[in-house]
N, C-alpha and C positions, 0 to 999 in steps of 0.2 A: 504494500500500500504506500503511495507517495505521501510526502509531507502535506501536500495541498489537500489530498483526499482526507487524510487524518484530521487536519485542521477543520475541514468542512464538516466532518462527522461530529467533531467536538462542539462546533458552533450549533449544529442542529440539535444535539443532545441538550445543550444548555438552553436553547429556545424551548424545547419540550418540557424540561424541568421547570422553567420559568412560568410557562403557561399552566402547568399543573399546580404550581404554588399559588398563582392568581385565582385558580378555581377553588382553592381550599376555603371552607367557611370559617367565619369567626367563631371561636369557642368561648362559651360563657359558663361560669360556675358561680355558685353563691353559697354563703354560710350565714346562718343565724347565730348571733352571740347572746341574744336575750329573747324573751317572749315577744311575739309580734303584738303591737299595740291594738287595742280593740277598734280604734278609729285611726284613719290615716292622719298624721299631723298636718297642719295647714301651712303651706309655704316652704319652699326649698331654697337654701343658699348653696350655690354651686362653687366649689373651691378647686381650682386646678393648681397643684403644687409645682411651681416652676419659676426659674429666674427670668426667663424671656417673657416679658409682659405681653407682647403681641401674640405669641402662641398660647399663652395662658388665657388671654381674653378671648381669643378665637374659640378655644375649646369650651370655655365657660358659657359664651354666648350660644354656641351650638346646643349644648345640653339644656341650658335654661330655656332656649327657644322651643325645643322639643317638648319640654315639660309644660310650658305655657300653651302650646298648641293642643295639648291633651286636656286642657282645662284646669291646670294648676297654677298657683302663684309661684314664681321662681325668679331668682336674681343671680346674676354673675357677681361674685365677690369682688372682682377687680374693678367694678363700677361703684363699689360702696366702701372701698378702703383707700388708705393713703399709699399709692403705688411708688412713692419715692423712698419707702423703707421696706426692708424684707418682710415677707409674710410671716406673721406670728400669731400665737393663740389670742393675744389681746386684740389684734386688729380684726381677726375673724369674729371674736366676741362682740366687738363694736358693730360690725356689719350685721350680726344676728339681731342686736338690739334695734338698729335703725330700720331693718326690714321687717322684723317680727317673725322671722322664719321659725318653723317648728322642727325642721330637719336640716342637717348640714351634710352635704355629700362631698367628701374630700377624695379627689382622684390623684394618684401618683404613678409615675412610671416605675416599673419593676425591672425591666430588661428590654434591650433592643438589639436586633441583629440585622445584617444586610445580606441580600442575595446579589451577587455581582455577575454580570455577563459582559462579554467583550464583542464589539461590533466594529466593522471596518468603515466608519464614516468619519466626518470631519470632527475637529476638536469639540469637546463638550465638557461636562462637569463630573467629577468624581466626588461622591459624598462619603464622608467618614464619620464614624461615631466619635463624639467628643467625650462623652462620659456615660457611665451606666448608673450613676447615683440618682436616687429619687428626685433630687432637686433639679436635675438637668432634664426637664420635661420636653422631649422632642427637640433637642438641640443638636446642631450639626456643624461640621467644618466643611469647607468647600475648597476644591483645588482643580484648576484647569488642567485637562489632559490633552496633550498635543496630538495631531494627526500622526500616523494614519488610522489609529484606532482610538476608541474611547470606552470607558467603563461606565455602564449604566447600572445604577443601584436602586434597589427597592427596600424599604425599611419594613421589618416585622417587629411588632412590639407586644409586650405583655404589661398590663397595668391593673391596678386594684383601685376600687372605689369603696371607701368606708363610709357608712351611713350612720350619723349620730343623731340621737333624739335630744332636742334641747330641753324638753320638760323633765326628763329623768337624768340628763347629763351623762349619757353613756353610749358606747358603741352598740348599735343594734344589728348591723348587717354588713357583710362584705361581698362585693361583686368582683370577680376576677375575670378579666377579658384578655384573650390572646388573639391578635389580629395578624394573619399571614401577610407576606410582602404586598405592599401597595405602592403606587407610583409617587404619591405626594404626601406630605405631612397633613394637608387638609383632608385627604381621603381617610387617613388613619384617624384623625380627630373626629371626623363626621361619623365614621363607623363606630368608634368608641362611644360617642354620645348616643347613637341609636341603640347600641347594645345595652348601655346602662339604663336608659329611659325605659326600654322594654322590660328589663328585669325588675326595675322598681315598680312598674305597674303589675307585673306578675306577682310580686311579693305583697301587693296591696298597700304599699307605702305611699303611693300617689294615685291620683285618678287616672 
């Protein structure tokens, strides 16, 4: 087999594996940590743990928007806190007071991986993981890759959403979400918001 044929077969295999990864469904699991409330608490404060305010606000707006569309009161914490200082318990507590939220949903990144494929086109961008710590929510480094090939990457993430009851002051419920590789951060955040909102409704914590 020539080198050209071997390279072509590898490229075809990579494409097949990439398509298979894209077809994988998002996986969602959940755990109760306390008895389910008799009635769903009114109002949800959405907190995305992350240093990048733009990404944090995008995710919070997506989840809060889905909750509102389903008939709930919901607020993005980044629109009710002082974003010039790091996110802390005290700032979240102040947002709870100002909104009157009965639930607080705190979402944090647990892990992220990348699927990488090589194609023979003009220069593009290679995306690299900056950190795996929970505080680095969907953060990336970028590097231009010169011709004749470029590396196209897709991020796969796992994240957890902890649901706290304001009235009893304790953790009620945790939702774990694993999202297979997707093309953009927005797709990941939108899919995460959809999965969390759906599981909150299934648990009867929201309408």
